[in-house]
Backbone as ProteinMPNN parsed JSONL, in Angstrom:
{"seq_chain_A": "XXXXXXXXXXXXXXXXXXXXXXXXXXXXXXXXXXXXXXXXXXXXXXXXXXXXXXXXXXXXXXXXXXXXXXXXXXXXXXXXXXXXXXXXXXXXXXXXXXXXXXXXXXXXXXXXXXX", "coords_chain_A": {"N_chain_A": [[-55.785, -82.644, -131.9], [-53.702, -81.541, -129.399], [-52.756, -82.896, -126.341], [-51.989, -82.08, -122.914], [-49.039, -83.373, -121.453], [-48.851, -85.968, -118.963], [-47.892, -85.102, -115.639], [-45.813, -86.743, -114.518], [-44.715, -87.884, -116.752], [-43.598, -85.698, -117.974], [-41.672, -85.001, -116.056], [-40.014, -87.265, -116.165], [-39.081, -87.031, -118.822], [-37.708, -84.545, -118.713], [-35.714, -85.133, -116.825], [-34.29, -87.214, -118.09], [-33.266, -85.805, -120.288], [-31.675, -83.935, -118.883], [-29.728, -85.562, -117.542], [-28.668, -86.803, -119.785], [-27.541, -84.638, -121.141], [-25.629, -83.934, -119.23], [-23.787, -85.995, -119.533], [-23.032, -85.425, -122.034], [-24.211, -86.762, -124.131], [-25.631, -87.521, -127.244], [-29.004, -87.892, -128.479], [-28.997, -90.116, -130.065], [-26.685, -91.508, -129.189], [-27.334, -92.084, -126.479], [-29.633, -93.617, -126.887], [-28.548, -95.809, -128.206], [-26.846, -96.835, -126.166], [-28.778, -97.587, -124.335], [-30.185, -99.46, -125.684], [-32.325, -98.755, -127.322], [-34.368, -97.359, -129.946], [-33.492, -94.367, -131.741], [-35.693, -92.813, -132.378], [-37.589, -93.712, -130.536], [-36.466, -92.809, -128.118], [-36.526, -90.071, -128.677], [-39.298, -89.692, -128.747], [-39.935, -90.278, -126.082], [-38.537, -88.25, -124.698], [-39.905, -86.148, -125.754], [-42.324, -86.331, -124.565], [-44.239, -87.91, -125.777], [-44.503, -90.574, -125.597], [-44.979, -93.163, -123.293], [-43.152, -95.224, -120.975], [-42.019, -98.555, -120.25], [-41.306, -100.274, -117.144], [-39.011, -101.695, -117.534], [-37.754, -100.302, -119.597], [-37.247, -97.884, -118.313], [-35.389, -98.806, -116.461], [-33.314, -99.568, -118.193], [-32.627, -97.115, -119.329], [-31.823, -95.731, -117.013], [-29.606, -97.248, -116.252], [-27.924, -96.808, -118.462], [-27.479, -94.117, -118.093], [-26.192, -94.093, -115.733], [-27.514, -93.787, -113.236], [-29.874, -94.215, -110.534], [-33.073, -95.784, -110.935], [-35.19, -94.418, -109.676], [-34.277, -91.813, -109.631], [-34.8, -90.786, -112.095], [-37.416, -90.187, -111.956], [-37.947, -88.263, -110.112], [-38.973, -85.004, -109.443], [-37.292, -81.974, -110.396], [-35.703, -79.627, -108.188], [-37.373, -76.618, -107.279], [-36.912, -73.22, -108.493], [-36.672, -71.401, -106.323], [-35.744, -72.948, -104.164], [-33.314, -73.778, -105.237], [-32.021, -71.295, -105.572], [-31.813, -70.51, -102.901], [-30.147, -72.529, -101.946], [-27.849, -71.976, -103.471], [-27.234, -69.366, -102.556], [-26.713, -69.919, -99.901], [-24.461, -71.53, -100.129], [-22.695, -69.669, -101.251], [-22.527, -67.925, -99.079], [-21.265, -69.567, -97.187], [-18.794, -69.951, -98.44], [-17.824, -67.33, -98.436], [-17.637, -66.926, -95.665], [-15.675, -68.84, -95.042], [-13.487, -67.725, -96.411], [-13.218, -65.342, -94.989], [-12.556, -66.281, -92.417], [-10.184, -67.577, -93.037], [-8.604, -65.375, -93.838], [-8.502, -63.945, -91.41], [-7.15, -65.758, -89.739], [-4.734, -65.878, -91.113], [-3.86, -63.213, -90.739], [-3.577, -63.142, -87.942], [-1.587, -65.052, -87.631], [0.569, -63.869, -89.037], [0.932, -61.618, -87.407], [1.699, -62.853, -85.025], [4.137, -63.978, -85.824], [5.59, -61.668, -86.407], [5.713, -60.415, -83.892], [6.669, -62.388, -82.299], [5.146, -63.627, -80.453], [3.61, -66.398, -79.631], [1.46, -67.309, -78.184]], "CA_chain_A": [[-55.713, -81.85, -130.691], [-52.583, -81.955, -128.564], [-53.075, -82.859, -124.919], [-50.841, -81.846, -122.044], [-48.514, -84.64, -120.94], [-48.971, -86.199, -117.532], [-46.727, -84.514, -114.957], [-44.709, -87.691, -114.343], [-44.1, -88.061, -118.067], [-42.774, -84.509, -118.181], [-40.534, -85.123, -115.142], [-39.129, -88.274, -116.749], [-38.458, -86.457, -120.018], [-36.748, -83.508, -118.31], [-34.571, -85.762, -116.161], [-33.495, -87.916, -119.107], [-32.522, -84.765, -121.017], [-30.657, -83.36, -117.988], [-28.625, -86.509, -117.376], [-28.058, -87.013, -121.105], [-26.678, -83.472, -121.396], [-24.492, -84.014, -118.306], [-22.816, -86.909, -120.134], [-22.813, -84.93, -123.399], [-24.694, -87.776, -125.06], [-26.707, -87.188, -128.176], [-30.097, -88.846, -128.351], [-28.565, -91.341, -130.741], [-25.731, -92.202, -128.329], [-28.054, -92.637, -125.337], [-30.513, -94.679, -127.39], [-27.683, -96.963, -128.463], [-26.409, -97.394, -124.882], [-29.939, -98.153, -123.639], [-30.816, -100.471, -126.52], [-33.576, -98.21, -127.852], [-34.202, -96.621, -131.193], [-33.405, -92.92, -131.543], [-37.06, -92.286, -132.431], [-38.242, -94.015, -129.259], [-35.939, -91.863, -127.141], [-37.065, -88.772, -129.048], [-40.695, -89.675, -128.313], [-39.956, -90.234, -124.615], [-38.129, -86.901, -124.303], [-40.939, -85.229, -126.222], [-43.541, -86.657, -123.809], [-45.217, -88.526, -126.674], [-44.531, -92.013, -125.348], [-44.669, -93.619, -121.947], [-42.179, -96.304, -121.015], [-42.184, -99.655, -119.295], [-40.306, -100.253, -116.071], [-37.771, -102.228, -118.114], [-37.121, -99.208, -120.343], [-36.71, -96.953, -117.307], [-34.173, -99.437, -115.936], [-32.27, -99.507, -119.223], [-32.188, -95.722, -119.43], [-31.096, -95.408, -115.783], [-28.295, -97.906, -116.325], [-27.134, -96.103, -119.477], [-27.151, -92.792, -117.558], [-25.474, -94.303, -114.476], [-28.305, -93.289, -112.116], [-30.911, -95.142, -110.087], [-34.345, -95.577, -111.627], [-36.016, -93.407, -109.009], [-33.766, -90.478, -109.937], [-35.425, -90.331, -113.337], [-38.826, -89.886, -111.695], [-38.043, -87.232, -109.079], [-38.96, -83.653, -110.025], [-36.198, -81.074, -110.051], [-36.021, -78.6, -107.197], [-37.813, -75.386, -107.928], [-35.901, -72.169, -108.536], [-36.481, -70.794, -105.007], [-34.884, -73.838, -103.388], [-31.984, -73.726, -105.846], [-31.431, -69.994, -105.256], [-31.459, -70.55, -101.488], [-28.976, -73.395, -101.835], [-26.702, -71.253, -104.03], [-26.851, -68.256, -101.682], [-26.122, -70.521, -98.704], [-23.113, -71.943, -100.5], [-21.905, -68.447, -101.389], [-22.286, -67.433, -97.717], [-20.257, -70.428, -96.574], [-17.507, -69.659, -99.075], [-17.396, -66.029, -97.921], [-17.241, -67.141, -94.28], [-14.395, -69.558, -95.075], [-12.459, -66.767, -96.817], [-13.034, -64.399, -93.895], [-11.824, -67.0, -91.364], [-8.831, -67.797, -93.548], [-7.905, -64.086, -93.766], [-8.283, -63.63, -90.002], [-6.098, -66.653, -89.258], [-3.483, -65.418, -91.725], [-3.431, -61.981, -90.065], [-3.127, -63.49, -86.597], [-0.317, -65.764, -87.776], [1.581, -62.877, -89.394], [1.184, -60.792, -86.221], [2.453, -63.683, -84.074], [5.493, -64.101, -86.35], [6.23, -60.347, -86.247], [5.945, -60.074, -82.482], [7.287, -63.523, -81.616], [4.217, -64.046, -79.416], [2.858, -67.543, -80.154], [0.535, -67.783, -77.159]], "C_chain_A": [[-54.61, -82.405, -129.795], [-52.981, -81.837, -127.098], [-51.805, -82.581, -124.125], [-50.35, -83.175, -121.504], [-48.772, -84.745, -119.442], [-47.735, -85.631, -116.852], [-45.547, -85.485, -114.822], [-43.978, -87.93, -115.659], [-43.163, -86.892, -118.364], [-41.518, -84.557, -117.305], [-39.524, -86.112, -115.713], [-38.373, -87.694, -117.944], [-37.384, -85.43, -119.645], [-35.502, -84.123, -117.656], [-33.693, -86.522, -117.146], [-32.65, -86.908, -119.88], [-31.382, -84.216, -120.167], [-29.463, -84.298, -117.853], [-27.91, -86.761, -118.709], [-27.107, -85.855, -121.419], [-25.464, -83.471, -120.473], [-23.387, -84.911, -118.865], [-22.415, -86.479, -121.545], [-23.146, -86.014, -124.426], [-25.711, -87.153, -125.997], [-27.85, -88.167, -127.913], [-29.693, -90.186, -128.959], [-27.631, -92.168, -129.85], [-26.436, -92.842, -127.13], [-28.961, -93.785, -125.77], [-29.711, -95.954, -127.626], [-27.267, -97.638, -127.152], [-27.557, -98.086, -124.149], [-30.641, -99.238, -124.453], [-32.179, -100.054, -127.042], [-33.313, -97.595, -129.22], [-34.129, -95.128, -130.867], [-34.805, -92.318, -131.529], [-37.807, -92.542, -131.129], [-37.774, -93.038, -128.189], [-36.468, -90.462, -127.415], [-38.516, -88.639, -128.588], [-40.822, -89.597, -126.791], [-39.606, -88.829, -124.144], [-39.145, -85.854, -124.736], [-42.291, -85.456, -125.567], [-44.631, -87.257, -124.695], [-45.368, -90.02, -126.427], [-44.2, -92.281, -123.895], [-43.775, -94.834, -122.063], [-42.532, -97.384, -120.006], [-41.131, -99.518, -118.206], [-38.967, -100.772, -116.588], [-37.028, -101.121, -118.871], [-36.538, -98.176, -119.384], [-35.406, -97.519, -116.738], [-33.027, -99.349, -116.932], [-31.724, -98.088, -119.367], [-31.363, -95.331, -118.195], [-29.69, -96.009, -115.811], [-27.39, -97.179, -117.318], [-26.68, -94.73, -118.983], [-26.426, -92.865, -116.213], [-26.178, -93.642, -113.288], [-29.274, -94.389, -111.685], [-32.221, -94.791, -110.786], [-35.157, -94.446, -110.998], [-35.564, -91.984, -109.339], [-34.356, -89.923, -111.23], [-36.86, -89.865, -113.111], [-39.034, -88.821, -110.628], [-37.992, -85.855, -109.738], [-37.756, -82.855, -109.546], [-36.652, -80.131, -108.954], [-36.485, -77.358, -107.919], [-36.738, -74.316, -107.778], [-35.63, -71.557, -107.166], [-35.548, -71.643, -104.149], [-33.465, -73.767, -103.917], [-31.286, -72.41, -105.526], [-30.991, -69.94, -103.795], [-30.209, -71.381, -101.28], [-27.738, -72.658, -102.334], [-26.263, -70.117, -103.12], [-26.238, -68.776, -100.388], [-24.686, -70.943, -98.985], [-22.202, -70.726, -100.629], [-21.569, -67.873, -100.011], [-21.215, -68.257, -97.019], [-18.872, -70.16, -97.149], [-16.955, -68.33, -98.557], [-16.923, -66.149, -96.473], [-15.882, -67.829, -94.205], [-13.258, -68.588, -95.419], [-12.166, -65.777, -95.694], [-12.226, -65.048, -92.766], [-10.372, -67.194, -91.786], [-8.011, -66.511, -93.451], [-7.563, -63.721, -92.329], [-7.155, -64.481, -89.427], [-4.75, -66.223, -89.833], [-2.954, -64.167, -91.026], [-2.892, -62.271, -88.669], [-1.77, -64.2, -86.651], [0.809, -64.775, -88.094], [1.947, -62.0, -88.194], [2.009, -61.567, -85.207], [3.898, -63.819, -84.518], [6.245, -62.798, -86.139], [6.604, -60.076, -84.797], [6.655, -61.196, -81.73], [6.401, -64.061, -80.497], [3.307, -65.136, -79.972], [1.851, -68.093, -79.163], [-0.877, -67.661, -77.607]], "O_chain_A": [[-54.594, -83.593, -129.476], [-53.483, -80.8, -126.666], [-50.694, -82.816, -124.6], [-51.16, -84.025, -121.133], [-48.894, -83.737, -118.746], [-46.644, -85.67, -117.421], [-44.397, -85.08, -114.996], [-42.768, -88.153, -115.674], [-42.084, -87.07, -118.929], [-40.43, -84.197, -117.755], [-38.325, -85.835, -115.744], [-37.157, -87.856, -118.053], [-36.285, -85.446, -120.197], [-34.38, -83.685, -117.906], [-32.467, -86.474, -117.041], [-31.46, -87.129, -120.101], [-30.262, -84.048, -120.651], [-28.318, -83.88, -118.028], [-26.689, -86.913, -118.745], [-25.998, -86.072, -121.907], [-24.38, -83.054, -120.882], [-22.201, -84.627, -118.695], [-21.557, -87.103, -122.17], [-22.466, -86.164, -125.442], [-26.548, -86.352, -125.581], [-27.674, -89.157, -127.202], [-30.012, -91.248, -128.425], [-27.771, -93.388, -129.768], [-26.175, -93.998, -126.798], [-29.043, -94.808, -125.089], [-30.155, -97.049, -127.281], [-27.327, -98.862, -127.035], [-27.337, -99.057, -123.426], [-31.584, -99.866, -123.971], [-33.079, -100.881, -127.19], [-32.167, -97.344, -129.592], [-34.644, -94.684, -129.84], [-35.075, -91.405, -130.748], [-38.571, -91.692, -130.67], [-38.586, -92.499, -127.437], [-36.821, -89.741, -126.482], [-38.916, -87.585, -128.094], [-41.714, -88.926, -126.273], [-40.293, -88.272, -123.288], [-39.226, -84.783, -124.134], [-43.288, -84.851, -125.961], [-45.817, -87.126, -124.394], [-46.26, -90.658, -126.985], [-43.267, -91.704, -123.336], [-43.655, -95.415, -123.141], [-43.252, -97.143, -119.037], [-40.184, -98.742, -118.333], [-37.91, -100.337, -116.131], [-35.803, -101.027, -118.788], [-35.449, -97.653, -119.622], [-34.433, -96.786, -116.558], [-31.889, -99.082, -116.546], [-30.518, -97.885, -119.508], [-30.327, -94.677, -118.32], [-28.714, -95.356, -115.441], [-26.211, -96.962, -117.036], [-25.632, -94.232, -119.395], [-26.087, -91.838, -115.625], [-25.536, -93.019, -112.442], [-29.463, -95.375, -112.398], [-32.443, -93.646, -111.178], [-35.738, -93.621, -111.702], [-36.373, -91.056, -109.33], [-34.4, -88.708, -111.421], [-37.45, -89.221, -113.978], [-40.172, -88.508, -110.276], [-37.073, -85.569, -110.506], [-37.27, -83.043, -108.43], [-37.845, -79.866, -108.806], [-36.047, -77.073, -109.033], [-35.775, -74.486, -107.03], [-34.485, -71.225, -106.861], [-34.66, -71.111, -103.482], [-32.513, -73.703, -103.139], [-30.089, -72.4, -105.239], [-29.932, -69.397, -103.48], [-29.314, -70.991, -100.53], [-26.689, -72.709, -101.692], [-25.066, -69.911, -102.921], [-25.339, -68.145, -99.834], [-23.799, -70.729, -98.159], [-21.063, -70.751, -100.164], [-20.458, -67.388, -99.795], [-20.353, -67.705, -96.335], [-17.886, -70.147, -96.413], [-15.762, -68.217, -98.274], [-15.92, -65.543, -96.095], [-15.034, -67.447, -93.399], [-12.196, -68.623, -94.796], [-11.012, -65.412, -95.467], [-11.312, -64.427, -92.223], [-9.451, -66.999, -90.994], [-6.855, -66.545, -93.03], [-6.462, -63.243, -92.054], [-6.299, -63.97, -88.705], [-3.745, -66.206, -89.124], [-1.759, -64.061, -90.749], [-1.873, -61.713, -88.262], [-0.909, -63.965, -85.803], [1.88, -64.838, -87.49], [3.117, -61.676, -87.986], [2.917, -61.009, -84.591], [4.803, -63.783, -83.684], [7.409, -62.812, -85.738], [7.688, -59.567, -84.513], [7.184, -60.974, -80.64], [6.854, -64.863, -79.68], [2.352, -64.849, -80.693], [1.428, -69.241, -79.293], [-1.792, -68.016, -76.864]]}, "name": "protein", "num_of_chains": 1, "seq": "XXXXXXXXXXXXXXXXXXXXXXXXXXXXXXXXXXXXXXXXXXXXXXXXXXXXXXXXXXXXXXXXXXXXXXXXXXXXXXXXXXXXXXXXXXXXXXXXXXXXXXXXXXXXXXXXXXX"}
């Protein structure tokens, strides 16, 4: 009978995978950098094995992150969507301001009125 993994175990596994993919590391490459066997890393990412604090430190060092970053849950989709829409709004505002400044500059050059 398969049991559901503890939430923290799932968070750790997801974060290791995320950072590993960011570096384009295979499981084998990350395991080598962290001084673990590929099977051990596979078990950790598959939520089949818990890790010691020393192993978390080794994985964090290999992934160039702090230990706590491996244990923090990802933002949920609503927060991420809000962040993305806010960023899109800021970019649109920047473009609008840039266009307005360009138009005002062109008008000043045409009329010779720099006041």
